[in-house]
C-alpha positions, 0 to 999 in steps of 0.5 A: 577822944576825951573832951578838953575842958580847958580849951572850952573855957578859953573859947571867947568871943574876943578876937584877941583870944582867937589865936590861943583858942585856935591852938588849943583846939588844934592841940585838942583835936590833934590833926583836925585844923580849924582856921578862924580869922578875926578879920574875916569874922569882922568882915562877915559881921559888916556884910550882915549889917549891910544885908539887914539894911538892904532887907529893911529898904526892900521891905519899905519898897515892897510896901510902897509897891503893894500900896501902888498896886492896890490903888491901881486895882481900885482905880481899875475896878472903878473904871471897869464898873463905870465902863461896864455900866455905860456899855450895858446902858448902850446895849439896853438902848439898842435892844429897846430900840429894836423892840420898839421897831418890832412893836410898830411893825406889829401895830401896823398889822393890827391896824390892817386886821381891825380896819383901823388907822395906824394912829388909832392903834398907836394911841391905844398901844399903851394897853399892850405895853402895860401888859408887857411890863406887868407880865414880863413879856416883850411888847412885840410878842403881846402885839403879835398875840393881839393880832392873832386874837383880832383875826378871830373877830375880836375888837382891838380892845377885846383882843388886847384884853385876851392877850393879857389873859394869855400873858398871865398864863406865862407865870403859871406853873403848868403852861409852857407854850404861849402858841399852844395856849393861844390856840386852846384859848381860841378853841375855848372861845369858839367851842363854848361861846365864852367871853374873854373873861370866862375863857381866861377863867377856864385857863386858870381852871386847867392850871389848877387841875393840872397841878393836882392830878397826873395830867398836863395842861397842854393835853387838856388844851388839846382835848378842848381843841378836838372835842370841845364843840361836840361836848358843848353841843351835847350840853356840857360845859368846859369845866365838866370836860376838864374833869372827865378828861382828867379822870381818863387821862390820869388813869389810862395815860392814853394820848390827848388825841386818842381820848378826845376822839373817843369822847366824840364817839362816846357822847354822841352815842349816849344821845342815841334813842337806842342807847337812851331806851337801853338804860331806861329799861335798867332804870337809869334816866338819860333824859329830863322830864322835857325829853332833853338829854341830861348832858355828858357829865350827868349821864355818866354819873347817872349810869355809874350810880345805876350800875352800883345799885344793880351790882353790875361791876367791871368784868361781868357780861352785863357791864360789857354790854353797857360799855358796848352801848356807850362807846363800842368795844373800841372805847373800852379803855375810855368808858371804864375810867368814866364809869369807875372814877366818879370820885376823881371826876367830882374832885377835879370838877371842884378844883376847876370851879375854884381855879381862879383864886388859886391861880391869882396866888400863883401869879403873885408868887411868880411876880415876887422873884428877882428874875421877874422883877429884873425882866419887868424893869427891862420891859419898862425901860423898853416901853420908855424908849418906845414912847420916845420913838413914837413921839411926833417930834422924833417921828418928824426928825427921823423922817427928815434925817431919812429924807436927807440921807436918801438925797445924799445917797442919790447925789453920790450914786455914781455907779453908772457913767450917765449919772456921773456925766449929769453930775458934772453939768452945772444945770443938774447941780443947780437942781440938786442944790434947789431940791436939798434947799427945799427939803430943809425948808420943809423940815424947818416948817414942819418942825415949827408947825409941830412946836406951835401945835404942842404949845 
């Protein structure tokens, strides 16, 4: 079908031409019918204008709705923040109050252990709260540590200082259990007759050695607990024990209990006259000029150097004889590292002797973290609440409230017919009223006396 250019030219937007255009199109398209009604088009144009107006209004309404929702969201967010802050504060006060009650319970136990009065211990409780804030440990936990240490014979001041030493270890990388560390600390004090400060330095030495070598702090502590007394009796000090244990543990990977048990045997046998004479024949001295045992570490070093000088090495018959003299065949896995790992022993001893400075830097790093600072803030708030609860005014008020509450409970106690019958008697009611009146008078008098005292 050919395109009719004439029909195309006659197609105008003027409604007056539409009938003519319609006929031209029908004529051109033959049987195809195209009905265009000018009225319908005008009506459609009107509907389009209405739709545009509606869309404009809808856009305006939508914008108003969005602004309203945004405003409500801001208000809701502000309310949520405010209410959350109030709830958090309320929860913090509640937690701090419970912590204060736990602390007072522990302080009463400390008073019992140290044969002090509650007031004497309470007056010095700030020492414990200071430790709590500085090392981010609950004050009741610090008090519990103090009580445990006081049971070893330490005074309250010494026990509080020792508790600070233990709290400090909670910030060091290699200590996990305060309970285990406390037991090791007590063993260190008793086995090596150390002061609190010296025992604290030993814990710092353990931390430094544990970081450098394949040995755990808990294992070193266990070794001290099991063999510290025997090692000290043989003339050794705690850092030497740490170094010797580290050499064996990092090499053999045997348990701390097994190594410590072996050490008791080894350093006991080294002091036998028979053993001393055996090594003397080899030109290895285990005694001083005064006839005293040279000590565990010095004995091991003398034997190791003597074997090197005599070219007696691991695997030889003579070396096996040496091992048997030192610890017996059962201690082979402990004796061999002692004699062959002298370089590691020397390195570990050097680290242990310089442990205090390194641990101080570690503590400073731990205290710089946000987690620690938030925890310290919480402990500081708990200390503030405890100061309020421990104040004389609050104590007097709380006792009065508790007394009145007990009186009310007794007045309202109607669980048996006898009490109920008595409450119906005028004379009994009079007695109750007089008792309550007297309690109020006593409370008023005590409060006035307290105010005079504080002034």
